[in-house]
NUBATI-660218 format. One record per residue (C-alpha): x, y, z. Coordinates in steps of 0.02 Angstrom, whole numbers, padded with zeros to 5 digits, always signed. Layout:
N
XYZ...
***
This chain:
957
+01123+04859-04392+01310+04788-04449+01269+04638-04326+01084+04616-04383+01133+04612-04584+01264+04476-04555+01131+04382-04454+01024+04409-04575+01146+04360-04736+01194+04186-04641+01007+04159-04639+00970+04206-04817+01102+04076-04867+01035+03951-04793+00871+04011-04846+00924+04012-05025+00957+03834-05002+00824+03749-04900+00688+03880-04844+00684+03893-04683+00528+03848-04565+00409+03994-04516+00374+04073-04374+00223+04186-04324+00244+04349-04385+00192+04495-04313+00004+04573-04322+00055+04717-04389-00080+04796-04525+00019+04801-04694-00092+04941-04769-00222+05074-04740-00313+05008-04874-00376+04822-04864-00256+04727-04996-00331+04564-05076-00310+04416-04945-00407+04280-05021-00321+04159-05130-00417+04177-05283-00400+04373-05251-00215+04361-05235-00205+04279-05379-00327+04370-05491-00228+04544-05436-00054+04490-05484-00121+04450-05673-00221+04600-05667-00086+04716-05628+00032+04652-05780-00130+04662-05902-00206+04822-05842-00052+04922-05797+00081+04839-05895+00007+04770-06050+00052+04584-06020-00032+04450-06096-00104+04324-06003-00053+04134-06048-00158+03983-05972-00054+03877-05860+00042+03741-05944-00007+03557-05921+00121+03500-05750+00135+03350-05884+00299+03417-06000+00244+03387-06152+00417+03346-06271+00541+03376-06113+00609+03206-06070+00723+03294-05951+00583+03347-05824+00469+03201-05733+00334+03381-05720+00328+03555-05756+00436+03618-05599+00442+03805-05645+00340+03946-05729+00482+03957-05886+00486+03778-05944+00321+03838-06074+00453+03964-06118+00612+03873-06163+00603+03873-06350+00609+04066-06352+00754+04055-06218+00851+03950-06318+00824+04039-06480+00737+03883-06560+00549+03944-06553+00457+03914-06728+00465+04115-06806+00284+04084-06878+00211+03997-06713+00099+04104-06597+00246+04090-06455+00364+04180-06566+00246+04341-06557+00271+04327-06357+00344+04523-06288+00269+04548-06126+00169+04391-06026+00114+04347-05869+00027+04183-05788+00006+04084-05652+00080+03907-05653+00051+03729-05612+00216+03673-05527+00258+03492-05451+00421+03473-05384+00419+03270-05341+00561+03162-05400+00692+03207-05500+00843+03332-05476+00689+03449-05390+00590+03346-05262+00535+03425-05098+00440+03268-05069+00559+03209-04940+00520+03378-04840+00322+03384-04842+00240+03358-04683+00406+03399-04591+00392+03575-04580+00276+03717-04621+00342+03770-04787+00387+03623-04915+00241+03564-05060+00237+03464-05183+00115+03578-05291+00130+03744-05295+00076+03906-05391+00218+04008-05477+00157+04188-05507+00265+04238-05644+00297+04387-05763+00412+04384-05929+00480+04508-06049+00569+04438-06203+00692+04495-06337+00729+04650-06215+00571+04722-06213+00604+04783-06038+00747+04728-05938+00819+04757-05752+00732+04931-05708+00555+04910-05763+00555+04709-05678+00616+04785-05526+00489+04950-05538+00351+04827-05580+00384+04706-05426+00384+04849-05297+00243+04929-05375+00137+04758-05342+00196+04712-05184+00185+04886-05098+00045+04995-05193-00063+04833-05226-00053+04687-05100-00003+04836-04966+00169+04757-04921+00269+04872-04790+00415+04939-04880+00527+04924-04703+00476+04738-04709+00554+04708-04874+00722+04651-04919+00838+04614-05068+00981+04526-05128+01071+04579-05297+01225+04466-05404+01382+04487-05316+01481+04424-05464+01597+04301-05486+01784+04338-05514+01825+04157-05559+01685+04172-05707+01745+04347-05746+01582+04435-05695+01581+04589-05591+01449+04637-05462+01270+04679-05536+01275+04870-05482+01149+04892-05590+01013+04785-05495+01072+04885-05323+01072+05053-05395+00891+05020-05454+00823+04962-05287+00912+05129-05227+00803+05222-05347+00661+05144-05281+00703+05175-05092+00778+05014-05025+00894+05082-04904+01084+04999-04887+01046+04895-04739+00902+04804-04815+01011+04754-04980+01110+04616-04972+01246+04534-05124+01291+04336-05137+01371+04254-05258+01315+04145-05392+01256+04002-05309+01129+04125-05218+01115+04245-05348+01151+04187-05523+01018+04085-05609+01042+03930-05750+00947+03846-05846+01055+03698-05864+01232+03650-05879+01230+03742-06056+01115+03878-06119+01042+04038-06050+01078+04110-05884+01108+04263-05793+01121+04359-05604+00947+04361-05516+00867+04504-05389+00773+04422-05260+00637+04530-05143+00624+04453-04987+00497+04472-04833+00575+04510-04630+00448+04383-04540+00495+04471-04386+00422+04638-04429+00582+04732-04330+00575+04626-04161+00734+04558-04130+00855+04490-04283+00771+04499-04469+00697+04328-04511+00707+04343-04711+00581+04214-04818+00608+04219-05000+00445+04305-05094+00507+04321-05264+00637+04316-05378+00690+04423-05545+00816+04335-05669+00901+04428-05810+00934+04314-05935+01095+04403-06025+01223+04264-06036+01235+04103-06136+01332+03956-06042+01451+03875-06175+01493+03695-06182+01680+03750-06137+01585+03821-06000+01620+03994-06031+01502+04129-06054+01445+04214-06200+01333+04394-06222+01148+04333-06279+01098+04427-06436+00927+04460-06358+00907+04465-06172+00733+04419-06051+00657+04454-05909+00616+04284-05801+00529+04305-05643+00443+04190-05502+00332+04197-05345+00263+04074-05255+00069+04103-05230+00060+04001-05078+00220+04091-04994+00148+04272-05030-00029+04211-04966+00045+04168-04808+00122+04341-04810-00042+04445-04830-00148+04342-04711-00018+04354-04577-00010+04176-04554+00145+04084-04501+00135+03947-04604+00065+03927-04785-00027+03768-04729-00142+03914-04621-00182+04001-04778-00370+03990-04870-00263+03879-04991-00272+03743-04872-00388+03774-04735-00528+03702-04824-00432+03540-04831-00363+03528-04652-00564+03555-04610-00595+03422-04721-00480+03290-04650-00528+03332-04470-00698+03312-04491-00670+03147-04594-00549+03076-04481-00608+03120-04319-00402+03138-04256-00375+03317-04169-00399+03459-04236-00236+03532-04353-00137+03626-04219+00045+03664-04335+00158+03574-04243+00315+03503-04301+00480+03402-04249+00454+03335-04059+00319+03440-04015+00200+03347-04159+00178+03214-04045+00116+03056-04148+00163+03138-04295-00039+03208-04318-00005+03356-04388+00119+03305-04505+00009+03184-04562-00122+03333-04595+00005+03419-04704+00059+03273-04788-00130+03215-04865-00177+03405-04882-00010+03430-04978-00032+03254-05085-00216+03252-05139-00194+03444-05231-00035+03366-05302-00144+03192-05352-00290+03290-05417-00195+03439-05522-00088+03292-05608-00207+03165-05646-00329+03320-05707-00190+03338-05829-00170+03175-05893-00033+03078-05763-00100+02917-05680-00017+02836-05565+00099+02695-05645+00237+02615-05658+00374+02732-05713+00437+02888-05736+00290+03036-05661+00174+02908-05657+00287+02808-05545+00294+02956-05420+00097+02981-05424+00097+02790-05357+00214+02838-05228+00126+02998-05181-00047+02924-05166+00013+02766-05085+00094+02901-04948-00053+02984-04915-00156+02802-04890-00026+02770-04760-00029+02949-04664-00209+02952-04666-00264+02778-04627-00109+02737-04501-00089+02909-04408-00245+03012-04449-00374+02818-04421-00470+02895-04582-00617+02765-04651-00570+02670-04813-00622+02774-04949-00584+02946-04866-00448+03004-04987-00566+03001-05132-00687+03114-05022-00553+03249-05021-00532+03288-05205-00706+03395-05225-00621+03513-05073-00467+03515-05195-00593+03564-05346-00683+03684-05237-00526+03800-05204-00432+03778-05349-00556+03746-05478-00602+03925-05539-00402+03946-05589-00392+03782-05652-00562+03716-05743-00476+03538-05792-00516+03519-05612-00692+03540-05632-00705+03456-05801-00616+03297-05710-00669+03289-05552-00753+03110-05536-00617+03022-05647-00511+03111-05527-00606+03036-05339-00631+02854-05463-00455+02845-05480-00404+02881-05309-00521+02786-05212-00497+02625-05316-00295+02636-05298-00327+02668-05100-00444+02509-05085-00316+02418-05167-00146+02474-05067-00244+02461-04917-00215+02281-04897-00042+02269-04923+00006+02425-04820-00082+02326-04674+00004+02177-04721+00181+02287-04715+00149+02348-04552+00143+02181-04481+00275+02114-04564+00404+02265-04507+00327+02250-04313+00369+02052-04349+00543+02090-04398+00584+02219-04271+00535+02109-04125+00691+01991-04189+00825+02135-04205+00928+02151-04053+00966+02339-03977+01099+02377-04105+01033+02281-04265+00975+02378-04412+00834+02335-04527+00858+02197-04647+00885+02300-04830+00804+02120-04901+00637+02139-04821+00634+02323-04842+00653+02275-05021+00529+02144-05018+00389+02277-04952+00429+02402-05083+00384+02478-05269+00497+02373-05331+00480+02221-05225+00310+02131-05195+00192+02234-05088+00198+02385-05160+00261+02530-05011+00383+02677-05074+00536+02649-04998+00545+02816-04942+00382+02779-04835+00441+02623-04769+00593+02725-04707+00501+02843-04623+00394+02701-04538+00550+02645-04481+00611+02821-04410+00470+02847-04328+00486+02686-04230+00679+02742-04200+00785+02613-04301+00884+02606-04445+00871+02550-04606+01030+02428-04685+01083+02596-04818+01206+02510-04897+01098+02340-04928+00976+02442-04996+01103+02515-05123+01167+02342-05156+00990+02279-05205+00954+02432-05313+01119+02406-05403+01070+02203-05450+00903+02281-05506+00973+02406-05615+01099+02273-05686+00958+02153-05728+00845+02277-05795+01006+02334-05906+01024+02148-05947+00852+02143-06029+00890+02260-06167+00960+02127-06256+00915+01949-06155+01017+01813-06132+00978+01665-06072+01013+01681-05864+01106+01561-05785+00961+01543-05665+00908+01371-05532+00870+01236-05659+00826+01063-05656+00935+00959-05745+00909+00785-05819+00938+00677-05671+00813+00791-05567+00707+00779-05707+00713+00578-05696+00707+00576-05506+00519+00676-05515+00459+00545-05653+00517+00405-05562+00421+00470-05410+00268+00493-05517+00267+00697-05491+00149+00759-05604+00174+00916-05711+00135+01092-05639-00035+01146-05661+00003+01341-05720-00186+01355-05781-00215+01467-05625-00092+01611-05710-00237+01649-05817-00366+01683-05694-00398+01870-05694-00541+01976-05737-00585+02140-05757-00663+02254-05613-00814+02359-05693-00705+02526-05663-00579+02448-05791-00443+02369-05683-00399+02209-05648-00388+02100-05516-00288+01952-05511-00332+01785-05406-00220+01726-05281-00170+01541-05296-00145+01414-05144-00025+01268-05166+00091+01138-05076+00255+01115-05074+00330+00969-05180+00502+00985-05190+00643+01094-05145+00811+01134-05226+00971+01219-05170+01076+01324-05302+01173+01176-05342+01025+01081-05387+01017+00960-05230+00845+00903-05185+00818+00940-04994+00672+00927-04871+00682+01115-04794+00764+01288-04823+00782+01452-04730+00908+01594-04663+00896+01671-04823+00932+01549-04933+00907+01551-05116+00817+01406-05178+00717+01320-05318+00520+01282-05272+00425+01146-05349+00233+01167-05311+00093+01068-05387-00005+01223-05468+00038+01389-05465-00034+01551-05548+00161+01632-05589+00194+01652-05784+00351+01558-05821+00453+01631-05950+00418+01556-06120+00330+01627-06283+00458+01768-06299+00375+01833-06140+00469+01882-05969+00425+01778-05816+00302+01845-05703+00394+01904-05519+00297+01912-05346+00311+01823-05170+00224+01694-05090+00188+01654-04906+00175+01517-04810-00020+01481-04731-00041+01541-04562+00112+01619-04574+00055+01784-04655+00165+01899-04606+00326+01827-04693+00371+01861-04881+00456+01731-04979+00505+01855-05131+00483+01763-05298+00623+01827-05437+00570+01725-05578+00475+01563-05636+00555+01432-05771+00470+01297-05857+00591+01126-05852+00521+00977-05927+00331+01021-05898+00386+01077-05712+00373+01244-05648+00529+01302-05552+00513+01465-05425+00666+01539-05382+00643+01585-05206+00714+01674-05059+00682+01614-04899+00687+01711-04761+00627+01601-04629+00606+01413-04652+00494+01330-04772+00497+01139-04791+00401+00994-04914+00240+00975-04890+00190+01166-04827+00033+01270-04895+00091+01406-04972-00014+01565-05042+00075+01649-05210+00045+01830-05257+00098+01885-05431+00180+02072-05442+00019+02161-05542+00078+02295-05589+00224+02180-05683+00106+02073-05745-00021+02201-05809+00139+02274-05901+00186+02119-05982-00007+02074-06020+00006+02261-06131+00171+02215-06219+00113+02054-06243-00054+02100-06327+00032+02231-06426+00158+02120-06509+00004+02032-06574-00056+02199-06648+00107+02238-06705+00111+02054-06792-00037+02084-06878-00013+02283-06925+00130+02229-07005+00062+02106-07120-00057+02230-07176+00074+02343-07213+00179+02217-07311+00090+02110-07365+00003+01919-07289+00159+01834-07323+00267+01935-07194+00316+01836-07054+00371+01851-06871+00542+01795-06840+00529+01808-06646+00493+01920-06501+00540+01968-06342+00444+02086-06218+00449+02134-06028+00365+02262-05927+00453+02422-06008+00478+02363-06184+00440+02250-06320+00547+02168-06472+00503+02098-06626+00608+02002-06777+00539+02004-06957+00559+01950-07110+00591+02095-07220+00660+02096-07408+00717+02282-07368+00716+02399-07222+00550+02467-07185+00530+02645-07245+00461+02777-07131+00298+02772-07237+00277+02592-07170+00330+02619-06994+00215+02754-06988+00072+02644-07060+00108+02510-06953+00077+02631-06793-00063+02693-06854-00147+02529-06873-00098+02473-06700-00169+02628-06633-00350+02603-06727-00357+02447-06615-00308+02508-06476-00447+02664-06497-00583+02534-06516-00566+02448-06356-00589+02294-06447-00638+02140-06328-00491+01984-06332-00538+01829-06326-00448+01680-06265-00504+01483-06268-00399+01333-06272-00444+01211-06437-00401+01051-06505-00246+01075-06609-00313+00988-06771-00448+01149-06779-00310+01250-06812-00217+01153-06959-00312+01269-07114-00370+01416-07054-00340+01565-07175-00231+01692-07088-00205+01621-06910-00023+01645-06866+00098+01549-06773+00270+01521-06760+00375+01376-06813+00367+01275-06668+00291+01126-06569+00133+01170-06492+00044+01083-06354-00120+00998-06384-00239+01081-06323-00182+01240-06386-00223+01401-06344-00289+01534-06463-00283+01730-06449-00414+01805-06569-00440+01993-06549-00604+02074-06591-00670+01895-06650-00730+01767-06546-00621+01607-06563-00762+01498-06638-00770+01623-06766-00602+01659-06784-00575+01477-06838-00709+01448-06937-00637+01429-07114-00798+01511-07204-00787+01663-07099-00613+01734-07152-00619+01815-07006-00426+01795-06949-00363+01879-07114-00463+02039-07041-00396+02036-06876-00272+01980-06761-00275+01780-06745-00134+01686-06665-00078+01531-06559-00001+01578-06400+00010+01528-06219+00053+01687-06144-00044+01812-06023-00141+01944-06120-00252+02100-06091-00463+02067-06094-00464+02228-06215-00331+02325-06308-00368+02486-06256-00277+02469-06101-00129+02473-06228-00140+02654-06219-00032+02681-06378+00119+02597-06475+00284+02684-06550+00412+02583-06638+00571+02676-06555+00706+02581-06635+00751+02484-06806+00907+02393-06859+00939+02232-06978+00990+02078-06888+01048+02004-07061+00993+02017-07241+00810+01983-07239+00772+02021-07065+00721+02171-06963+00720+02190-06779+00587+02326-06705+00600+02401-06533+00421+02484-06474+00343+02544-06311+00179+02555-06260+00063+02676-06147+00122+02814-06048+00302+02789-06119+00242+02799-06300+00124+02951-06284+00316+03046-06203+00413+02965-06372+00277+03057-06475+00268+03226-06375+00468+03212-06388+00446+03171-06576+00324+03326-06608+00449+03449-06510+00587+03406-06612+00491+03424-06761+00451+03581-06722+00620+03634-06691+00689+03576-06840+00551+03677-06918+00594+03837-06837+00781+03814-06876+00734+03767-07065+00639+03939-07066+00764+04031-06976+00904+03971-07100+00768+04014-07259+00778+04200-07186+00935+04214-07213+01076+04295-07106+01212+04425-07157+01301+04394-06969+01442+04268-06989+01435+04229-06790+01227+04210-06798+01253+04091-06964+01389+04006-06856+01248+03976-06707+01146+03922-06826+01253+03774-06922+01303+03724-06718+01103+03721-06684+01081+03594-06829+01217+03481-06746+01145+03495-06588+00972+03442-06661+01064+03306-06762+01138+03237-06577+00969+03257-06514+00869+03152-06658+00977+03030-06652+00981+02978-06470+00801+03033-06420+00657+02904-06398+00547+02950-06527+00454+02871-06666+00585+02785-06777+00469+02859-06930+00485+03030-06878+00681+03012-06826+00701+02944-07006+00625+03087-07087+00694+03227-06985+00890+03162-07008+00867+03165-07189+00782+03353-07171+00937+03399-07050+01064+03325-07149+01006+03425-07284+00995+03578-07176+01191+03570-07122+01222+03553-07278+01157+03737-07298+01203+03806-07151+01369+03754-07191+01366+03829-07350+01290+03979-07287+01432+03997-07159+01575+03982-07281+01494+04113-07399+01492+04204-07265+01659+04178-07197+01744+04198-07392+01631+04362-07394+01715+04432-07248+01894+04392-07334+01824+04471-07501+01774+04617-07388+01950+04622-07305+02049+04621-07478+01928+04768-07528+01963+04873-07388+02149+04835-07404+02146+04858-07608+02069+05045-07544+02182+05074-07417+02330+05074-07526+02224+05197-07661+02111+05291-07538+02036+05385-07693+01998+05208-07781+01822+05117-07783+01843+04943-07777+01739+04804-07822+01785+04604-07822+01697+04463-07862+01727+04277-07823+01665+04133-07904+01609+03981-07795+01551+03821-07837+01397+03769-07931+01398+03947-08022+01378+04059-07871+01480+04217-07856+01515+04333-07692+01544+04512-07729+01591+04664-07618+01637+04832-07645+01695+04995-07563+01675+05163-07631+01785+05309-07610+01726+05436-07479+01768+05563-07616+01625+05476-07734+01475+05470-07589+01338+05513-07600+01311+05495-07806+01396+05326-07795+01360+05217-07650+01448+05054-07611+01258+04986-07577+01176+05029-07716+01338+04969-07845+01334+04797-07761+01143+04793-07806+01154+04839-07981+01294+04692-08014+01187+04563-07889+01035+04573-07982+01100+04568-08144+01164+04401-08070+00999+04349-08012+01051+04372-07811+01033+04504-07668+01160+04649-07593+01187+04721-07419+01285+04857-07338+01316+05053-07323+01370+05179-07439+01562+05158-07405+01557+04952-07405+01440+04827-07467+01424+04668-07530+01314+04526-07600+01278+04378-07691+01229+04286-07856+01254+04160-07989+01325+04176-08146+01427+04073-08262+01455+04249-08371+01584+04331-08238+01647+04440-08383+01463+04526-08430+01447+04545-08221+01600+04647-08236+01563+04751-08368+01394+04787-08277+01501+04844-08148+01614+04938-08245+01459+05053-08315+01367+05072-08179+01524+05155-08084+01577+05254-08224+01398+05326-08256+01381+05382-08075+01563+05458-08085
***
């Protein structure tokens, strides 16, 4: 048996790091009674067990969208929503503060970030990006190891009917480096429950010690594993349930300190448990997935799912089944919780998921257009009973999935053609060019996730130039970092000689009116038109005019017309790509466009030959452009809102925007107050919430000369000039008699804007600083980022409020007071650096400043009190029959009191009563025991207080 255990230990170590592929277990009956086996019944049995048998409160699953936790893209564990309890930051007045025994089934997503299973989904039989975590918790020591282990064993063996001899356990074997011994308590508990030593394994901190992060609560864990082999041959162990015992705190210096209150945190994946109970070799073979897999088969006409992996999965058909089934579940859950595919953070991860699902369903399963959206009702049917938000939002989920699928299909087909064309040109040992992969990616032009490009190449046995890809990623990151404080980039430009030559040749200025060629679809999305143009001139990087370029050359491109927005008016340039008419499978990436004397110069990389006279088709990066449109319309609303808050004479001093943020400089007599900042945000939110129409029209410059309220900058405008008006048609806004321009945002502007304000979503001012006397610079974000910033601000406000409440409760323990003082410091750092509303930051900074003073004062009082008590003890030690009381005056009239009563004087005369009598006289309070006590008060007359002390003592003695 020792050999088997050693073999199992090796497998278990690997299992902890990476779940092994499932193997088909024996069909041995699990129990004489029929246990619950349907997914809903298994989930309900778990919750009912803890509620009905063990008095747990059932708490609904939190949204997979983390509220106020910027460290997470998605909720990825059941404990996430209980972090405030573990960290000791929960508001003592909140409902959560009353939680003691809790259980739930938590929706979890592990895709993107530190904990991601995205790359493994489809490759094996067990990984998922969405899963359900069954968990029970005990807070503040209401129960600990013995009860937690007993409950888990009872549920698995008696309720679910899993044979005891199929269950193994592991426990913490200690960590000599950290000074931690083995968790023999857990080992002995399992022994008492009947687990033999032959099915117990001990491991070190990597496998059996759980930590929340680099600092914070942590502790040993014990895990319950299921033997898939069923006693036939060597054990094949898979983890079922992890029971974490939080009893330590990891300090900043890396040391471990005991927690004042211990907690239990357990988690068991429903999908894995279900596979065990249903005797399945894979989580994909359970009834959580079988309806989806059947629907995929019926909708695609692909061969039925057969559970093959690796080389056995010819054509990667079963891999595609698993990817599509997993991803549509994740997409449905996330969209129901308010996370939609987008351009950054969690929305970007969803965009990747959806596009991966489109690729696998259309190319490997041959699914018809609109197929993914048709799977949403199946997800709702299997999960909607447990998570009713799916039922409420099913139509919206299906619509959004179908729309994004349709938008991506053309790009996917073009991307595949480009990959095949590029591969035909590669030699036997050549790697796939990084530049081509980048141009296909979400960071480039077609919007194919890079991991999907890599997978498509891997399926064809081609290696990607990873080093080149890393270099391009670094360049992109540097470019984005430079945008934080934009400077004039040294890009390609036309000098005075080049411009003179163009004018001599009679070349007309570039027609860039197609940049305004976009419209709203009935679904609310934007449709951007393409533009066909002719190459008029090409320039090398040094500005030399040439007839042709190619071979990856970076060049300047002049066209007769363009739909690219060239950087001006504070709006960042468009980016995108162009193709030669008749050669659609070669992308020419366009990095930026610039205005040079009326001509639009495009900065282009030419992977193949491009020459003067070629006809090209231009495509802007739609997501990039749309984000710029959102920010530019938000700038106009912000300008108007500032005038509303600060007065009609408020003047804009400049602005800059890109897809990620907007910057606005405004003339001010004094820094904006938190109230003014909040009012400005509120005004913008109101306009966004009303989803007002945005009107744009070119008019004669003279018509704008005397319109009250019309906003313009001190610069030269073209004639005719473009007018942008929010909520009011331009003709009405320009009518001097209507006064409309005083009631809404009306500006002269050449930028690209939304057609309705609702797409902005939200606006939050996250930064503010004085550029010079009389000029304030504001930094703001919109949309999903703004919503996350509000949630972070709300979460920090709750933490500060909770800390204030704990401070008001007072503490008689100097260690606790010091911990609270450190907490105030941590909160101060968090508030200073968080992406959150600036008005709220300023308010919390002021609150924390006062709280830190109070906390530090409390610590000093307690420390002085300890010193006073020490002096009292020393005096009494010298004269054991003497009772001593000392008073110590402090700043602002406060007084510390400490006393000790001789043992011979008790019980008639006690230290606690003596201190209370004196401190009550000073309007304070006291605490302690019969022998030693201390207290505080306030008085300017120490003699009177001492007289009270003498009188009380003489009376009792």
